[in-house]
C-alpha positions in Angstrom: 51.8 35.7 15.8 53.5 37.9 13.5 53.0 37.1 9.3 56.5 35.9 9.1 56.0 33.3 12.0 52.8 32.2 10.3 54.4 31.6 6.9 57.2 29.9 8.9 55.1 27.8 10.6 53.4 26.7 7.1 57.1 25.9 6.2 58.1 24.0 9.5 54.5 21.8 8.5 55.9 21.2 5.3 59.2 20.1 6.0 57.7 17.4 8.5 56.8 15.4 5.4 60.1 14.6 4.7 60.7 12.6 8.1 62.1 9.5 8.1 63.4 9.9 4.2 66.0 12.6 4.3 68.5 11.6 6.8 71.4 12.4 7.5 70.2 15.6 5.9 67.7 17.8 7.8 64.0 18.5 7.5 63.4 21.5 5.2 60.5 23.3 4.0 60.4 26.5 1.7 57.7 29.0 0.7 57.6 31.8 -1.8 54.9 34.3 -0.7 53.8 37.6 -2.6 51.1 39.8 -1.3 50.6 37.5 1.8 50.0 34.5 -0.4 51.7 31.3 -1.0 52.4 31.1 -4.5 55.1 28.2 -4.3 56.1 25.8 -1.9 58.6 22.8 -1.6 60.4 20.4 0.8 63.3 18.0 0.9 61.3 14.9 -0.2 64.1 12.3 0.3 68.0 12.0 0.7 69.6 12.5 -2.9 66.3 14.3 -4.0 66.1 18.2 -4.9 66.2 20.5 -1.5 63.2 22.5 -0.5 64.4 25.8 -2.2 64.6 23.9 -5.6 61.0 22.6 -5.2 59.8 25.9 -4.2 61.3 27.7 -6.9 60.6 25.3 -9.7 58.3 27.0 -12.3 58.8 30.6 -10.4 59.7 33.3 -13.1 63.0 34.3 -12.4 61.9 38.2 -12.9 59.5 38.0 -10.2 59.2 41.1 -8.1 58.1 41.7 -4.7 58.0 38.1 -3.5 59.6 36.8 -0.3 61.3 33.4 0.4 61.0 31.7 3.7 63.1 28.5 4.3 63.4 26.9 7.8 67.1 26.3 7.5 70.0 28.2 5.9 70.3 27.1 2.4 73.4 24.9 1.2 76.2 26.3 -0.5 78.2 23.3 -1.3 78.1 20.7 -3.9 76.7 17.8 -2.2 74.1 15.1 -3.8 72.6 18.1 -5.3 74.0 21.6 -6.7 74.1 24.2 -4.3 70.7 26.1 -3.4 72.6 29.3 -2.7 73.6 29.8 -6.4 70.0 29.1 -7.3 68.3 31.7 -4.9 70.7 34.3 -6.1 69.2 33.9 -9.5 66.2 35.7 -8.1 65.3 39.2 -6.8 63.6 38.5 -3.5 62.4 41.5 -1.7 63.0 39.3 1.5 64.5 35.9 2.5 63.5 34.8 5.9 65.4 31.9 7.5 64.2 30.2 10.7 67.8 28.7 11.9 71.4 28.7 11.2 72.4 25.3 9.7 75.4 23.5 12.2 77.0 22.1 9.4 80.3 23.5 9.4 80.4 23.9 5.6 77.3 26.4 6.4 77.5 28.0 9.9 76.0 31.5 9.0 78.1 31.7 5.7 75.2 31.5 3.4 73.2 34.2 5.3 76.6 36.6 5.0 76.6 35.6 1.5 73.3 36.6 0.5 73.7 39.8 2.7 76.8 40.7 0.6 74.7 40.3 -2.3 72.5 42.7 -1.4 69.4 40.7 0.0 67.5 41.7 3.1 67.8 38.6 5.2 65.9 38.1 8.5 67.1 34.9 10.7 65.9 33.2 13.8 62.2 33.3 13.1 60.6 30.3 15.3 64.1 29.2 15.5 63.5 27.0 18.7 60.5 24.9 16.8 62.9 24.3 13.8 65.9 23.2 16.0 63.7 20.9 17.9 62.2 19.6 14.6 66.1 18.7 13.6 67.1 17.9 17.1 68.9 14.4 15.5 70.6 16.3 12.8 71.6 19.1 15.1 73.0 16.8 17.6 74.8 14.8 15.4 76.4 17.7 13.6 77.8 18.9 16.6 78.7 15.8 18.4 79.6 13.2 15.3 77.5 10.6 17.1 73.8 9.8 16.4 71.0 11.1 18.5 69.5 8.4 20.7 65.9 7.5 21.5 64.9 5.0 24.2 61.6 3.3 23.7 59.7 1.1 25.8 56.3 -0.4 26.3 55.5 -1.0 30.0 52.7 -1.6 32.4 51.8 1.0 35.0 54.2 -0.5 37.4 57.1 -0.1 35.3 57.2 -3.7 34.2 58.4 -4.8 30.4 57.5 -8.4 30.7 55.9 -10.8 33.3 58.5 -12.8 35.7 58.4 -15.6 33.0 59.5 -13.0 30.4 56.1 -12.6 28.7 55.9 -9.2 26.9 53.5 -10.0 23.9 51.6 -7.9 24.1 51.7 -4.9 26.9 50.4 -2.2 24.6 47.3 -2.2 22.0 47.8 -2.4 18.4 47.6 1.2 17.9 50.4 1.9 20.2 52.4 -0.8 18.5 52.1 1.2 15.4 54.2 3.9 17.3 56.9 1.6 17.3 57.1 1.5 13.3 56.7 4.8 12.8 59.5 5.5 15.5 61.7 2.9 13.5 60.7 4.7 10.1 62.1 8.0 11.8 65.4 6.7 12.7 68.7 5.6 11.0 68.9 2.5 12.9 67.1 0.4 15.7 69.4 -1.2 18.4 68.7 -3.9 20.6 70.9 -6.2 23.1 71.3 -9.8 22.4 68.8 -11.1 25.1 66.2 -9.5 23.2 67.4 -11.3 20.0 67.5 -14.6 21.9 64.2 -14.0 23.8 61.9 -12.5 21.0 63.8 -13.4 17.6 62.8 -10.0 16.2 62.7 -8.7 12.7 63.4 -5.0 13.8 61.8 -3.7 10.4 59.3 -1.3 9.8 56.1 -2.6 8.8 52.4 -1.7 8.4 53.2 1.8 7.2 51.5 1.4 3.9 54.6 2.2 1.6 56.2 -0.5 -0.3 59.5 1.6 -0.9 59.9 2.4 2.9 63.3 2.8 4.1 64.2 0.2 6.6 66.6 1.1 9.4 70.1 -0.5 9.9 69.8 -3.1 12.7 72.5 -3.1 15.3 72.9 -5.6 17.7 74.9 -5.3 20.7 76.4 -8.6 21.5 79.3 -8.7 23.6 80.2 -12.4 23.0 78.9 -13.3 19.9 75.9 -15.4 21.0 73.5 -14.4 18.2 72.1 -17.7 16.8 72.7 -18.4 13.2 68.9 -19.2 12.8 67.8 -16.0 14.3 65.5 -14.0 11.8 68.1 -11.1 12.4 70.8 -13.2 10.7 68.6 -15.3 8.1 67.2 -11.9 6.8 70.6 -10.0 7.0 71.2 -10.4 2.9 67.9 -8.0 2.6 68.3 -5.6 5.7 71.6 -4.1 6.7 73.0 -5.5 10.0 75.7 -4.5 12.3 77.0 -6.7 15.1 78.7 -4.8 17.9 81.2 -7.1 19.9 84.2 -7.3 22.5 87.5 -7.7 20.7 88.1 -11.2 22.2 85.0 -12.4 20.9 85.1 -15.7 18.4 86.7 -14.7 15.0 85.3 -17.8 13.6 81.7 -16.8 14.4 82.4 -13.4 13.3 83.2 -14.8 9.8 80.0 -16.8 9.7 78.2 -13.6 10.4 80.2 -11.7 7.7 79.5 -14.3 5.1 76.1 -13.8 5.4 76.7 -9.9 4.8 76.5 -9.0 8.4 78.9 -6.1 9.4 80.8 -7.0 12.4 82.3 -4.4 14.9 84.9 -5.1 17.3 84.9 -2.6 20.2 86.2 -1.5 23.2 84.6 -2.7 26.7 83.2 -0.8 29.5 82.0 -2.8 32.6 82.5 -6.4 31.0 80.3 -5.1 27.9 80.7 -3.3 24.5 81.2 0.4 25.0 78.1 2.4 23.9 80.0 5.3 23.6 82.5 3.5 21.4 79.4 2.2 19.3 77.8 5.6 19.1 81.2 6.9 17.6 81.4 4.2 15.0 78.1 4.4 13.9 78.6 8.2 13.6 81.3 7.7 11.2 79.0 5.6 9.0 76.5 8.7 8.6 73.9 7.2 11.2 72.7 10.3 12.8 69.9 8.8 14.9 69.6 5.4 17.0 66.2 3.9 18.3 67.1 1.5 21.4 64.2 -1.1 21.7 66.0 -3.4 24.1 65.5 -4.5 27.6 66.4 -3.4 31.0 70.1 -4.3 30.3 70.7 -1.9 27.3 68.4 0.9 28.8 70.4 0.9 32.0 73.9 0.9 30.0 72.5 3.7 27.7 71.9 5.8 30.8 75.0 4.9 32.9 77.0 6.0 29.5 75.2 9.2 28.8 74.3 8.4 25.4 70.5 8.5 25.6 68.8 12.0 24.5 65.1 11.3 24.6 62.8 8.7 26.0 59.4 7.5 24.5 57.7 5.7 26.9 54.2 3.7 26.4 52.3 2.7 29.4 49.1 0.3 29.2 46.7 0.3 32.0 48.3 -3.0 33.5 49.9 -4.3 36.6 52.3 -7.2 36.8 53.9 -6.7 40.1 57.1 -8.7 41.3 60.6 -7.2 41.5 61.9 -8.5 38.0 62.1 -7.2 34.4 61.7 -3.3 35.4 62.2 -1.1 32.1 65.7 0.4 33.7 68.0 -2.4 34.9 71.3 -2.3 37.1 71.4 -1.3 40.7 69.5 1.8 40.2 69.7 5.2 42.3 70.7 4.6 46.0 69.4 8.2 47.0 66.5 10.1 45.1 69.0 12.9 44.4 71.0 10.5 42.3 67.9 10.0 39.9 68.0 10.9 36.2 65.8 14.0 35.9 63.9 14.2 32.5 62.2 16.8 31.2 58.4 15.9 29.8 57.7 17.2 26.5 54.2 15.5 25.6 51.8 13.3 27.1 49.3 11.5 24.5 46.3 9.6 25.1 46.2 6.5 22.9 43.2 4.7 24.3 43.8 2.7 26.3 47.3 3.6 26.6 49.5 6.7 27.4 52.6 7.9 25.4 55.1 10.0 27.5 58.1 11.8 25.6 60.6 13.3 27.5 64.1 14.7 27.4 66.6 12.8 29.1 
Protein backbone atom coordinates (compact mmCIF):
# COMPACT_ATOMS: atom_id res chain seq x y z
CA UNK A 1 0.00 0.00 0.00
CA UNK A 2 1.43 3.37 -1.05
CA UNK A 3 1.72 6.35 1.31
CA UNK A 4 -1.13 8.07 -0.53
CA UNK A 5 -3.34 5.02 0.01
CA UNK A 6 -2.40 4.81 3.70
CA UNK A 7 -3.43 8.41 4.35
CA UNK A 8 -6.53 8.15 2.18
CA UNK A 9 -7.57 5.09 4.15
CA UNK A 10 -7.30 7.17 7.33
CA UNK A 11 -9.44 9.87 5.73
CA UNK A 12 -12.07 7.27 4.76
CA UNK A 13 -12.22 6.00 8.34
CA UNK A 14 -12.62 9.58 9.52
CA UNK A 15 -15.46 10.20 7.05
CA UNK A 16 -17.32 7.16 8.38
CA UNK A 17 -17.90 8.97 11.69
CA UNK A 18 -20.52 11.11 9.96
CA UNK A 19 -22.71 8.20 8.85
CA UNK A 20 -26.35 8.77 9.65
CA UNK A 21 -25.84 12.47 10.29
CA UNK A 22 -24.85 14.17 7.01
CA UNK A 23 -27.43 13.01 4.45
CA UNK A 24 -28.34 14.13 1.84
CA UNK A 25 -24.69 15.25 1.78
CA UNK A 26 -21.92 12.67 1.27
CA UNK A 27 -19.51 11.27 3.85
CA UNK A 28 -16.22 13.14 3.57
CA UNK A 29 -12.93 13.04 5.47
CA UNK A 30 -9.87 15.27 5.08
CA UNK A 31 -6.27 15.25 6.33
CA UNK A 32 -3.40 17.74 6.23
CA UNK A 33 -0.12 15.82 6.08
CA UNK A 34 3.42 17.16 6.36
CA UNK A 35 6.62 15.14 6.51
CA UNK A 36 4.52 11.96 6.46
CA UNK A 37 2.64 12.98 9.61
CA UNK A 38 -1.00 14.04 10.03
CA UNK A 39 -0.98 17.57 11.45
CA UNK A 40 -4.70 18.26 11.14
CA UNK A 41 -7.87 16.38 10.24
CA UNK A 42 -11.58 16.84 9.85
CA UNK A 43 -14.79 15.21 8.69
CA UNK A 44 -18.32 16.31 7.81
CA UNK A 45 -20.09 15.83 11.14
CA UNK A 46 -23.67 16.80 10.35
CA UNK A 47 -25.83 18.21 7.57
CA UNK A 48 -25.49 21.99 7.63
CA UNK A 49 -22.29 21.81 9.69
CA UNK A 50 -18.88 22.78 8.32
CA UNK A 51 -17.40 20.46 5.71
CA UNK A 52 -14.44 18.14 6.23
CA UNK A 53 -11.96 20.45 4.51
CA UNK A 54 -12.96 23.40 6.67
CA UNK A 55 -12.54 21.28 9.79
CA UNK A 56 -9.11 20.11 8.68
CA UNK A 57 -7.88 23.60 7.75
CA UNK A 58 -9.17 25.23 10.90
CA UNK A 59 -6.12 26.45 12.82
CA UNK A 60 -3.65 25.68 10.02
CA UNK A 61 -1.36 28.61 9.14
CA UNK A 62 -2.09 29.82 5.62
CA UNK A 63 1.67 30.29 5.07
CA UNK A 64 2.35 26.60 5.58
CA UNK A 65 4.70 25.06 3.00
CA UNK A 66 5.37 21.48 1.95
CA UNK A 67 2.07 20.04 3.20
CA UNK A 68 -0.34 17.78 1.32
CA UNK A 69 -4.13 17.84 1.53
CA UNK A 70 -6.03 14.54 1.38
CA UNK A 71 -9.80 14.65 0.69
CA UNK A 72 -11.97 11.59 0.12
CA UNK A 73 -14.32 13.46 -2.23
CA UNK A 74 -13.91 16.38 -4.59
CA UNK A 75 -14.38 19.68 -2.68
CA UNK A 76 -17.51 21.71 -3.31
CA UNK A 77 -17.33 24.92 -5.31
CA UNK A 78 -20.86 26.22 -4.80
CA UNK A 79 -22.68 28.05 -2.04
CA UNK A 80 -24.99 25.75 -0.12
CA UNK A 81 -25.61 25.49 3.60
CA UNK A 82 -21.94 26.45 3.94
CA UNK A 83 -19.50 28.50 1.77
CA UNK A 84 -17.54 26.82 -1.06
CA UNK A 85 -14.65 24.70 0.24
CA UNK A 86 -12.69 25.33 -2.97
CA UNK A 87 -12.26 29.02 -2.18
CA UNK A 88 -10.82 28.19 1.25
CA UNK A 89 -8.43 25.56 -0.12
CA UNK A 90 -7.02 28.02 -2.64
CA UNK A 91 -5.88 30.26 0.22
CA UNK A 92 -3.25 27.63 1.09
CA UNK A 93 -0.04 26.66 -0.74
CA UNK A 94 -0.32 22.90 -0.68
CA UNK A 95 2.41 20.85 -2.31
CA UNK A 96 -0.09 18.19 -3.44
CA UNK A 97 -3.84 17.78 -3.24
CA UNK A 98 -4.95 14.15 -3.27
CA UNK A 99 -8.64 13.53 -3.96
CA UNK A 100 -10.15 10.07 -3.67
CA UNK A 101 -13.17 10.36 -5.95
CA UNK A 102 -14.98 12.88 -8.13
CA UNK A 103 -18.30 14.18 -6.79
CA UNK A 104 -21.17 13.06 -9.10
CA UNK A 105 -23.16 16.18 -8.17
CA UNK A 106 -23.58 18.09 -11.48
CA UNK A 107 -22.52 21.25 -9.65
CA UNK A 108 -19.07 19.68 -9.23
CA UNK A 109 -18.45 16.64 -11.41
CA UNK A 110 -14.73 17.40 -11.84
CA UNK A 111 -15.07 21.17 -12.05
CA UNK A 112 -13.27 21.75 -8.74
CA UNK A 113 -10.36 19.57 -9.82
CA UNK A 114 -9.99 21.48 -13.08
CA UNK A 115 -10.06 24.83 -11.27
CA UNK A 116 -7.39 23.69 -8.81
CA UNK A 117 -5.15 22.56 -11.65
CA UNK A 118 -5.68 25.81 -13.52
CA UNK A 119 -4.63 27.61 -10.32
CA UNK A 120 -1.31 25.73 -10.37
CA UNK A 121 -1.99 22.97 -7.86
CA UNK A 122 -0.72 19.44 -8.41
CA UNK A 123 -3.86 17.33 -8.04
CA UNK A 124 -3.99 13.54 -7.93
CA UNK A 125 -7.39 11.81 -8.16
CA UNK A 126 -8.66 8.24 -7.93
CA UNK A 127 -6.80 7.10 -4.79
CA UNK A 128 -8.97 4.32 -3.24
CA UNK A 129 -11.82 5.47 -5.47
CA UNK A 130 -13.71 2.16 -5.26
CA UNK A 131 -13.68 2.24 -1.46
CA UNK A 132 -14.93 5.82 -1.36
CA UNK A 133 -17.64 5.22 -3.96
CA UNK A 134 -18.84 2.21 -1.94
CA UNK A 135 -18.81 4.24 1.26
CA UNK A 136 -21.04 6.81 -0.44
CA UNK A 137 -23.11 4.35 -2.47
CA UNK A 138 -26.41 5.93 -1.44
CA UNK A 139 -25.24 9.45 -2.29
CA UNK A 140 -23.79 8.40 -5.65
CA UNK A 141 -26.95 6.50 -6.58
CA UNK A 142 -29.19 9.38 -5.54
CA UNK A 143 -27.16 11.92 -7.49
CA UNK A 144 -27.22 9.83 -10.65
CA UNK A 145 -30.83 8.59 -10.50
CA UNK A 146 -32.70 11.20 -8.44
CA UNK A 147 -34.22 8.32 -6.48
CA UNK A 148 -33.17 6.94 -3.08
CA UNK A 149 -30.84 3.99 -2.63
CA UNK A 150 -32.96 1.17 -1.20
CA UNK A 151 -31.82 -1.41 1.35
CA UNK A 152 -34.04 -4.40 2.04
CA UNK A 153 -33.59 -5.67 5.60
CA UNK A 154 -35.09 -8.84 7.07
CA UNK A 155 -34.71 -11.04 10.14
CA UNK A 156 -35.41 -14.66 9.24
CA UNK A 157 -34.94 -18.28 10.18
CA UNK A 158 -32.54 -20.60 8.37
CA UNK A 159 -35.44 -21.88 6.29
CA UNK A 160 -36.32 -18.36 5.15
CA UNK A 161 -39.33 -17.63 7.35
CA UNK A 162 -40.00 -14.21 8.86
CA UNK A 163 -42.80 -15.45 11.14
CA UNK A 164 -44.63 -18.59 12.20
CA UNK A 165 -47.84 -19.74 10.53
CA UNK A 166 -49.82 -17.68 13.08
CA UNK A 167 -47.73 -14.57 12.38
CA UNK A 168 -45.55 -14.71 15.52
CA UNK A 169 -42.29 -12.90 14.74
CA UNK A 170 -41.09 -11.49 18.09
CA UNK A 171 -38.34 -12.26 18.25
CA UNK A 172 -36.61 -14.31 15.57
CA UNK A 173 -33.12 -12.89 16.11
CA UNK A 174 -31.08 -12.00 19.20
CA UNK A 175 -30.95 -8.70 21.05
CA UNK A 176 -27.55 -7.96 19.51
CA UNK A 177 -28.92 -8.55 16.03
CA UNK A 178 -31.94 -6.35 16.66
CA UNK A 179 -29.59 -3.49 17.44
CA UNK A 180 -28.49 -3.72 13.81
CA UNK A 181 -32.00 -2.73 12.77
CA UNK A 182 -31.76 0.46 14.80
CA UNK A 183 -28.29 1.18 13.44
CA UNK A 184 -29.60 0.73 9.89
CA UNK A 185 -32.54 3.03 10.62
CA UNK A 186 -30.12 5.66 11.89
CA UNK A 187 -28.09 5.37 8.68
CA UNK A 188 -31.06 5.84 6.33
CA UNK A 189 -33.17 8.89 5.55
CA UNK A 190 -36.39 6.90 5.62
CA UNK A 191 -37.72 3.55 6.82
CA UNK A 192 -40.58 1.96 4.89
CA UNK A 193 -43.09 -0.78 5.69
CA UNK A 194 -46.37 -1.95 4.25
CA UNK A 195 -49.78 -1.61 5.87
CA UNK A 196 -49.68 -5.30 6.79
CA UNK A 197 -46.74 -4.72 9.10
CA UNK A 198 -48.42 -1.71 10.69
CA UNK A 199 -51.61 -3.64 11.40
CA UNK A 200 -49.90 -6.80 12.68
CA UNK A 201 -46.94 -5.35 14.63
CA UNK A 202 -48.02 -1.75 15.37
CA UNK A 203 -44.39 -0.54 15.16
CA UNK A 204 -42.94 2.90 15.93
CA UNK A 205 -40.17 2.63 13.29
CA UNK A 206 -37.92 4.96 15.26
CA UNK A 207 -34.25 4.74 16.20
CA UNK A 208 -33.79 3.62 19.79
CA UNK A 209 -30.99 2.41 22.04
CA UNK A 210 -28.21 4.28 20.21
CA UNK A 211 -27.19 6.29 23.27
CA UNK A 212 -27.81 9.63 21.59
CA UNK A 213 -30.67 11.79 22.79
CA UNK A 214 -30.34 14.04 19.72
CA UNK A 215 -30.39 11.12 17.26
CA UNK A 216 -31.82 12.07 13.89
CA UNK A 217 -34.97 10.06 13.19
CA UNK A 218 -35.77 8.70 9.72
CA UNK A 219 -38.91 9.67 7.87
CA UNK A 220 -41.45 6.88 8.31
CA UNK A 221 -43.02 5.79 5.03
CA UNK A 222 -46.12 3.59 5.05
CA UNK A 223 -47.25 1.85 1.88
CA UNK A 224 -51.03 1.80 2.27
CA UNK A 225 -52.83 1.60 -1.06
CA UNK A 226 -56.35 1.89 0.37
CA UNK A 227 -55.63 3.93 3.54
CA UNK A 228 -56.40 1.13 5.99
CA UNK A 229 -54.00 2.46 8.63
CA UNK A 230 -55.70 2.55 12.06
CA UNK A 231 -55.99 6.02 13.54
CA UNK A 232 -55.02 4.53 16.93
CA UNK A 233 -51.80 2.96 15.61
CA UNK A 234 -48.50 4.06 17.10
CA UNK A 235 -47.50 5.50 13.74
CA UNK A 236 -50.49 7.85 13.64
CA UNK A 237 -50.43 8.70 17.34
CA UNK A 238 -46.77 9.76 17.17
CA UNK A 239 -46.96 11.55 13.81
CA UNK A 240 -46.81 14.96 15.46
CA UNK A 241 -43.35 14.06 16.71
CA UNK A 242 -41.89 12.00 13.87
CA UNK A 243 -42.13 12.86 10.18
CA UNK A 244 -44.49 10.42 8.49
CA UNK A 245 -45.56 9.80 4.90
CA UNK A 246 -48.41 7.53 3.83
CA UNK A 247 -48.51 6.49 0.17
CA UNK A 248 -51.86 5.47 -1.28
CA UNK A 249 -53.77 5.03 -4.54
CA UNK A 250 -55.48 8.04 -6.06
CA UNK A 251 -58.83 6.34 -5.45
CA UNK A 252 -58.25 6.08 -1.69
CA UNK A 253 -60.65 7.69 0.76
CA UNK A 254 -60.29 11.48 0.78
CA UNK A 255 -61.97 11.75 4.19
CA UNK A 256 -59.50 9.27 5.72
CA UNK A 257 -56.66 11.14 4.08
CA UNK A 258 -57.84 14.40 5.64
CA UNK A 259 -57.89 12.80 9.09
CA UNK A 260 -54.28 11.73 8.58
CA UNK A 261 -53.30 15.17 7.33
CA UNK A 262 -54.92 16.74 10.38
CA UNK A 263 -52.49 14.70 12.48
CA UNK A 264 -49.50 16.00 10.55
CA UNK A 265 -49.07 13.07 8.15
CA UNK A 266 -48.19 13.74 4.52
CA UNK A 267 -50.42 11.72 2.20
CA UNK A 268 -49.10 10.93 -1.26
CA UNK A 269 -51.56 9.94 -3.99
CA UNK A 270 -49.64 7.83 -6.49
CA UNK A 271 -50.18 5.71 -9.62
CA UNK A 272 -50.77 1.99 -9.21
CA UNK A 273 -49.00 -1.08 -10.51
CA UNK A 274 -50.72 -4.46 -10.23
CA UNK A 275 -53.46 -2.92 -8.06
CA UNK A 276 -50.93 -1.50 -5.58
CA UNK A 277 -49.07 1.78 -5.22
CA UNK A 278 -46.21 1.95 -7.70
CA UNK A 279 -42.96 1.77 -5.73
CA UNK A 280 -41.07 3.40 -8.58
CA UNK A 281 -43.41 6.40 -8.44
CA UNK A 282 -43.01 6.49 -4.67
CA UNK A 283 -39.22 6.48 -4.92
CA UNK A 284 -39.33 9.36 -7.38
CA UNK A 285 -41.59 11.30 -5.02
CA UNK A 286 -39.26 10.65 -2.08
CA UNK A 287 -36.26 11.68 -4.17
CA UNK A 288 -37.90 15.06 -4.79
CA UNK A 289 -38.08 15.41 -1.00
CA UNK A 290 -34.28 15.02 -0.63
CA UNK A 291 -34.61 11.48 0.71
CA UNK A 292 -31.51 9.73 -0.61
CA UNK A 293 -31.82 6.36 1.14
CA UNK A 294 -34.69 4.10 2.22
CA UNK A 295 -34.65 1.06 4.48
CA UNK A 296 -37.40 -1.47 3.79
CA UNK A 297 -38.43 -3.34 6.93
CA UNK A 298 -41.65 -4.77 5.60
CA UNK A 299 -42.98 -8.24 5.04
CA UNK A 300 -42.95 -10.64 2.11
CA UNK A 301 -45.35 -8.56 0.01
CA UNK A 302 -43.39 -5.31 0.00
CA UNK A 303 -40.12 -7.25 -0.48
CA UNK A 304 -41.59 -9.01 -3.50
CA UNK A 305 -42.86 -5.72 -4.97
CA UNK A 306 -39.48 -4.04 -4.44
CA UNK A 307 -37.73 -6.80 -6.37
CA UNK A 308 -40.39 -6.91 -9.10
CA UNK A 309 -40.11 -3.16 -9.70
CA UNK A 310 -36.31 -3.21 -9.48
CA UNK A 311 -36.02 -0.52 -6.80
CA UNK A 312 -33.98 -2.56 -4.28
CA UNK A 313 -30.21 -2.05 -4.35
CA UNK A 314 -28.98 -3.94 -1.31
CA UNK A 315 -30.08 -6.73 1.01
CA UNK A 316 -29.24 -7.15 4.69
CA UNK A 317 -30.55 -10.52 5.86
CA UNK A 318 -30.07 -11.57 9.48
CA UNK A 319 -30.40 -15.34 9.88
CA UNK A 320 -31.23 -16.96 13.22
CA UNK A 321 -30.36 -20.65 13.80
CA UNK A 322 -34.01 -21.67 13.90
CA UNK A 323 -36.33 -23.74 11.69
CA UNK A 324 -40.03 -22.89 11.51
CA UNK A 325 -41.20 -25.03 8.61
CA UNK A 326 -44.44 -24.72 6.69
CA UNK A 327 -45.12 -23.01 3.40
CA UNK A 328 -46.18 -19.55 4.61
CA UNK A 329 -44.57 -16.23 5.67
CA UNK A 330 -41.41 -16.45 3.58
CA UNK A 331 -39.15 -13.43 3.29
CA UNK A 332 -40.09 -12.93 -0.38
CA UNK A 333 -43.74 -13.26 -1.36
CA UNK A 334 -45.43 -13.46 -4.73
CA UNK A 335 -45.36 -16.39 -7.10
CA UNK A 336 -41.57 -16.59 -7.20
CA UNK A 337 -39.37 -17.75 -10.05
CA UNK A 338 -40.59 -20.68 -12.15
CA UNK A 339 -37.10 -21.60 -13.34
CA UNK A 340 -33.74 -21.22 -11.59
CA UNK A 341 -32.44 -19.10 -14.45
CA UNK A 342 -35.16 -16.58 -13.53
CA UNK A 343 -33.88 -16.28 -9.95
CA UNK A 344 -32.45 -12.96 -8.79
CA UNK A 345 -28.66 -13.24 -8.54
CA UNK A 346 -27.03 -11.25 -5.75
CA UNK A 347 -23.40 -10.44 -5.01
CA UNK A 348 -22.51 -11.17 -1.40
CA UNK A 349 -20.43 -8.37 0.11
CA UNK A 350 -19.96 -9.58 3.67
CA UNK A 351 -20.84 -12.34 6.13
CA UNK A 352 -20.71 -11.50 9.82
CA UNK A 353 -21.22 -13.92 12.70
CA UNK A 354 -23.11 -12.25 15.52
CA UNK A 355 -23.56 -15.11 17.95
CA UNK A 356 -25.86 -16.88 17.51
CA UNK A 357 -26.99 -15.18 14.29
CA UNK A 358 -25.42 -14.59 10.87
CA UNK A 359 -25.66 -11.26 9.03
CA UNK A 360 -25.33 -11.39 5.24
CA UNK A 361 -25.05 -8.21 3.18
CA UNK A 362 -25.39 -8.41 -0.59
CA UNK A 363 -25.79 -6.17 -3.61
CA UNK A 364 -28.97 -6.81 -5.57
